[in-house]
C-alpha positions as CSV (number, residue, x, y, z in Angstrom):
1,M,53.9,49.2,-93.5
2,S,55.7,52.1,-95.1
3,G,57.8,51.1,-98.0
4,A,61.5,51.5,-98.5
5,P,63.0,54.7,-99.9
6,A,64.0,54.6,-103.6
7,G,67.1,52.5,-104.5
8,R,68.4,49.1,-104.0
9,I,67.6,47.5,-100.6
10,V,70.8,46.7,-98.6
11,S,69.0,45.5,-95.5
12,D,65.5,45.4,-94.1
13,E,65.1,44.5,-90.4
14,V,62.4,44.8,-87.7
15,V,63.9,45.7,-84.3
16,A,61.8,44.2,-81.5
17,A,60.3,46.3,-78.8
18,R,62.8,47.2,-76.1
19,A,65.8,45.9,-78.1
20,P,69.1,47.4,-79.2
21,W,70.5,47.5,-82.8
22,S,73.7,48.6,-84.4
23,G,75.1,48.7,-87.9
24,V,77.2,50.6,-90.4
25,V,75.5,52.8,-93.0
26,R,77.9,53.5,-95.8
27,A,78.4,56.9,-97.3
28,G,75.6,57.5,-99.9
29,Q,73.3,55.0,-98.3
30,T,70.0,56.0,-96.7
31,L,68.6,54.6,-93.4
32,R,64.8,54.8,-93.1
33,I,63.5,54.4,-89.5
34,I,59.8,53.5,-89.5
35,D,57.6,53.8,-86.4
36,L,55.5,50.7,-87.0
37,G,53.1,51.1,-84.0
38,G,53.2,54.8,-83.6
39,N,54.3,56.8,-80.5
40,Q,57.6,54.9,-80.2
41,A,60.8,56.7,-79.2
42,V,64.0,55.5,-80.9
43,D,67.2,56.6,-79.1
44,C,70.2,56.9,-81.4
45,I,74.0,57.7,-81.3
46,L,76.2,58.1,-84.4
47,Y,79.9,57.3,-84.7
48,R,82.4,57.5,-87.6
49,A,82.7,53.9,-88.6
50,D,86.5,53.7,-88.9
51,D,87.2,55.9,-85.9
52,P,84.4,55.8,-83.2
53,S,86.2,58.5,-81.2
54,E,84.5,60.9,-83.6
55,R,80.9,60.9,-82.8
56,Y,77.6,62.8,-83.0
57,S,77.6,66.1,-81.2
58,A,74.2,67.5,-80.0
59,P,75.7,71.0,-79.2
60,D,77.3,71.4,-82.6
61,T,74.2,70.1,-84.4
62,I,71.9,72.4,-82.5
63,A,74.1,75.4,-83.0
64,E,74.6,74.8,-86.7
65,Q,70.9,74.7,-87.5
66,G,69.7,77.1,-84.8
67,S,67.1,74.6,-83.4
68,I,66.8,71.9,-80.8
69,F,64.4,70.0,-83.1
70,L,65.5,67.9,-86.1
71,T,63.5,67.6,-89.3
72,T,64.0,67.5,-93.1
73,G,67.2,69.2,-94.1
74,S,68.8,68.9,-90.6
75,R,72.5,68.0,-90.8
76,L,73.8,65.8,-88.0
77,L,77.3,67.0,-87.1
78,S,80.2,65.3,-85.3
79,G,82.3,66.9,-82.6
80,E,84.8,67.6,-85.3
81,G,82.3,69.6,-87.3
82,A,81.9,67.0,-90.0
83,V,78.4,66.2,-91.4
84,M,77.7,62.6,-90.5
85,M,74.1,62.2,-91.8
86,V,71.4,64.4,-93.3
87,I,67.7,64.1,-92.9
88,T,66.4,63.9,-96.4
89,D,62.7,63.1,-95.6
90,D,60.6,63.2,-92.5
91,T,56.9,62.4,-92.2
92,C,56.8,62.9,-88.4
93,G,57.7,66.6,-88.4
94,R,60.3,66.9,-85.6
95,H,62.6,64.9,-83.4
96,D,64.2,65.5,-80.0
97,T,67.9,66.3,-79.3
98,I,67.9,67.1,-75.6
99,G,65.8,64.6,-73.7
100,G,68.6,62.1,-73.3
101,A,68.4,58.4,-72.7
102,C,66.7,56.6,-69.8
103,S,68.7,54.5,-67.5
104,Q,68.1,52.3,-64.5
105,E,69.5,55.1,-62.3
106,S,67.2,57.8,-63.8
107,N,64.2,55.4,-63.6
108,T,64.9,54.9,-59.9
109,L,65.2,58.7,-59.3
110,R,62.1,59.6,-61.2
111,Y,59.8,56.7,-60.7
112,G,60.9,54.9,-57.5
113,H,63.1,52.1,-56.5
114,H,60.6,49.5,-57.7
115,T,61.7,50.4,-61.3
116,K,65.4,49.7,-60.7
117,H,65.2,46.3,-62.4
118,Q,63.7,47.6,-65.6
119,H,65.8,47.5,-68.7
120,A,66.5,51.0,-70.1
121,C,68.2,52.7,-73.1
122,V,71.6,53.1,-71.5
123,E,71.7,49.3,-70.9
124,N,70.7,48.8,-74.6
125,F,73.5,51.1,-75.7
126,L,76.0,49.1,-73.6
127,T,74.7,45.8,-75.0
128,A,75.2,47.2,-78.6
129,H,78.6,48.6,-77.7
130,A,80.0,45.4,-76.1
131,P,81.1,43.6,-79.3
132,R,83.2,46.6,-80.2
133,E,84.7,46.9,-76.7
134,M,83.0,50.3,-76.2
135,G,81.3,51.4,-73.0
136,K,79.8,54.3,-71.0
137,R,82.8,56.5,-71.8
138,D,81.8,56.2,-75.5
139,M,78.3,57.4,-75.0
140,V,77.3,61.0,-75.7
141,S,74.0,62.9,-75.8
142,N,71.7,61.0,-78.1
143,I,69.0,61.8,-80.7
144,N,65.4,60.7,-79.8
145,W,63.6,59.9,-83.1
146,F,59.8,60.4,-82.9
147,M,60.0,61.6,-79.2
148,N,58.0,64.7,-78.2
149,V,60.0,66.8,-75.7
150,P,58.6,70.3,-75.7
151,V,60.3,73.1,-73.7
152,E,58.0,74.9,-71.3
153,E,58.0,78.6,-70.8
154,D,60.0,78.2,-67.6
155,G,62.6,76.2,-69.4
156,T,61.7,72.8,-68.1
157,L,61.4,69.8,-70.4
158,G,58.2,67.9,-70.9
159,I,58.0,64.3,-71.9
160,V,54.5,64.0,-73.3
161,D,52.4,62.0,-75.8
162,G,54.2,61.6,-79.1
163,I,53.3,63.3,-82.4
164,S,54.2,60.2,-84.4
165,A,51.7,57.7,-85.8
166,P,51.9,54.2,-87.3
167,G,54.0,54.1,-90.5
168,L,55.6,57.5,-90.1
169,Y,59.3,57.6,-90.9
170,V,62.6,59.5,-91.0
171,D,65.2,59.1,-93.7
172,L,68.9,59.6,-92.9
173,R,71.5,59.8,-95.8
174,A,75.0,59.0,-94.6
175,E,77.7,61.5,-95.6
176,M,80.4,59.3,-94.2
177,D,80.5,55.6,-93.2
178,T,78.5,55.9,-90.0
179,L,78.1,53.4,-87.2
180,V,74.5,53.8,-86.1
181,V,73.6,52.6,-82.6
182,I,70.0,52.4,-81.6
183,S,67.9,51.6,-78.5
184,N,64.3,50.9,-79.3
185,C,63.3,52.6,-76.1
186,P,61.9,50.3,-73.4
187,Q,60.5,53.0,-71.2
188,I,57.1,52.2,-69.7
189,N,56.9,54.9,-66.9
190,N,56.2,58.0,-69.1
191,P,54.3,58.6,-72.3
192,C,57.3,58.6,-74.7
193,N,56.2,55.1,-75.9
194,G,52.6,55.4,-75.1
195,F,53.4,53.2,-72.0
196,D,53.6,50.3,-74.5
197,P,56.9,49.9,-76.4
198,T,56.5,48.6,-80.0
199,P,58.8,47.4,-82.8
200,V,60.4,49.6,-85.4
201,R,61.6,48.8,-88.9
202,L,65.0,49.8,-90.3
203,V,65.6,49.8,-94.1
204,V,68.9,50.7,-95.6
205,T,69.0,51.5,-99.3
206,E,71.6,52.7,-101.8
207,P,71.3,54.3,-105.2
208,E,70.8,51.9,-108.1
209,P,73.9,51.4,-110.2
210,V,74.1,53.5,-113.3
211,T,74.1,51.3,-116.4
212,G,75.8,52.2,-119.6
213,A,73.9,53.6,-122.6
């Protein structure tokens, strides 16, 4: 298992396969997302913790850095143009911004009515939102950590085998108090999870306090 980033550990949790998670990462803290089994997509939306009406913006993030892929140095912007989090380390190499989140409706359309009952990322997001009285209107285009979504020459998106591997991770340093909402993707009908969803580990750290001379 990959270790935690440098600093004092604030929390260290394993998110079960197919499960949701949410929590506030305070300004200056770092969230490390670790792909324990490899080839596991982690859907994610960010919100300003004290005002969730300000939230991650895929268009602003893509335009600011001139790329549809995220990696070390990428700044995750809100719709107000504020930097929410910065990727400070990334052993996977790139992450998706445009593939979106699976839902029961999209599963039915893509894979047939026999998949309608299957739990999906939208349902995970709604479960995580419920205690805060948030819902579908609060959902925006999400980030897909570790997910491999190449753009073909004709402009179509591919959802193919991932480029991640067991133990690879991405580090996100919060630039503001950020509510992080995650769906550990339950999709079993395409290769984004290797057809076998697995757990991920989330470690939050903060800098060690400076002691006097």
